[in-house]
N, C-alpha and C positions, 0 to 999 in steps of 0.2 A: 113496515106498509101504512097506505093513510086508511080512511076509513071508507066506508063504503061510499059510493058515489050517489050525489042527491040528482034526482031527478034533473034537475036543471043541467048538470051535469050533460057535455056534448061532445066533450075528447077526452080519451082516455090516452094517455101517453105509459106506456108500458117500457121498462129499462129492466133490460137481462142481467146487468149486472147491477154493484150499488158503489164504482168506483166513475170513471170517465162516462159511460153511460145513462148513469143516473144525474152526474153535473147535466147531460146533454138532455136529458129528461126535461129535465127542471127549464132549462131553455126553448124548449118547444112548447111546455106548459106556458111560459113568461111571455111568448107570440103570438099564443092562440088567447089569451086572454087581451092583449094587445088589440085582437083582429073582432074581438068581442064575442069570443068564449067563455065558456066555462069550460076548463079542463082540469084532468085529477090528476096524479104520477101513479102509478102503481109499481114500486118493487118486486118484483117477480124472487130474488133471492130474499124476502122476508116472509114468503108463505111456503107453511112447512108442507109440500108436497116430498113424498117418495117419489126415487127413479122410475120411472114405469117400465115395468118387465111381467110376463108371465105370471109370476110368483108373487106379486107386488097385487094386481088384478085379480087374481084367485084369492086373497086375504081381500080383496074390499077394497070399496071405495074411499078414498081418503075423507077425514075431516074437512080439511081447506077446500074442495074442490066445489062444493056446490054453491061456498060461498065464491070463489074465483067466478065460477060461471055464472050465476047473476052478478056480478058485478060488469061481467064482459060484456053481459047482454043488453044491458040497463044502458049502454052506452053506444049512441049509432055509430062515431068515427075511431079509430086507433093510429096511433103513433106507436112501433115499434122501433126501439133504441138498441142494439145489443152489439158488443163485441165478436169480433170473429177468432173461432179456438180453433186451432189447426186446420184452418181452410174451410169450417163449415158452422154450423149453430151452433150454439152451447148447451150443453146439460141442460140446464135448468129451464131453456124453453123450448128443445126438443121434448122436455117428458112432460113439462104442463101442455102442449099443443098435445101430445099422444093420449094425456089423461083427458083433456077435454073432448077429443075426436071418437070415444067411445062411450060419451055420454049419449044416451037415444038411440035411435031409430036410425037415423041421419046423421053419420061423422062428419056431415058440410054443413048442417043446419047453426052454428055457430058463426062459422065466418061466411056461408053463401051469401054474396051480396056487401058484405061491408067492406065500405071506404080505410085501405090502410096506408099509411104510409110507410117508409123503412128508412133508417138512418143506422150509420156506426160513427164508435170512435175505436178505432183500434191500432193495437203496437203495431198490427203488419197492414199489409193494404187494404183491407177490409172489403174489398169488390167479390170475392167470393163467397164471403156469409150472406152480402144483399141477395148474392146470385141464387143462392142453394134459396134461401128465404123467401124469394120471389117466385119461384118454382113452387113451395110447398105452402104457401097461401093461394096462389091462383087455383093449385091442384084443389084445394080446400072451399074454392068458389070465392075468395077476396078480392074484392076491385082493388088493386094496388097502382098506386099514384106511380107515372111514369119515370117519374124522377127521383131521385135519393139522393141520402147525402153520405159521403164518406170523407170521414176525419180522422184526423191522428197527430202525434205530439207536431210533427212538422207542419202539418196543412189542417189547423186548428175551423172547427165550422165557422160560416162566417153568420152573421144577424140575418143578413137580407135572403142567404138560402133557406134559412130556417123559415122564418117568415114566407118564402115563397112555394115553400114543401106543404104549411099551413092554410094557405089560398086553395091550392090545388086540392087537399084532401077537403076543404070544404067544396070544392065545385062537383068534387065525386059524390059528396053527400047530397046535394041540392036535388 
């Protein structure tokens, strides 16, 4: 996991795996830098959050949660790069969102009005995870960029598509 974002960080690129989606996240960060942004990459797999369950919640807030929440609050725009797990969102991302959504009195507070772009590198099609993620983020109040990026071994992500998504994300954040 990289360090806590500096005040000048304006795009947080979140990877929900430490494989191809982390590499994709690095490409999004590079595209943001080329457009004059100050991005940082966050590898969710490097954060020690337990699986969200009622017993885990009853045991108390995980130590890593406050730092994660502060990091997310500090950055105005996010890109989420996630693989598709069995046709849906991977557990590391679902669990992180669940933990974050129980903090405070308003479960939507962190996400409400937040510009977010979504992308995947998946072994399968990848469309199902982005549909599920779009629905969840919209339910939480995020402003999800209309265009999304689906890539896999047969159809790698194109630099111009990544750059276009960063540009669209910046327009939402204006």
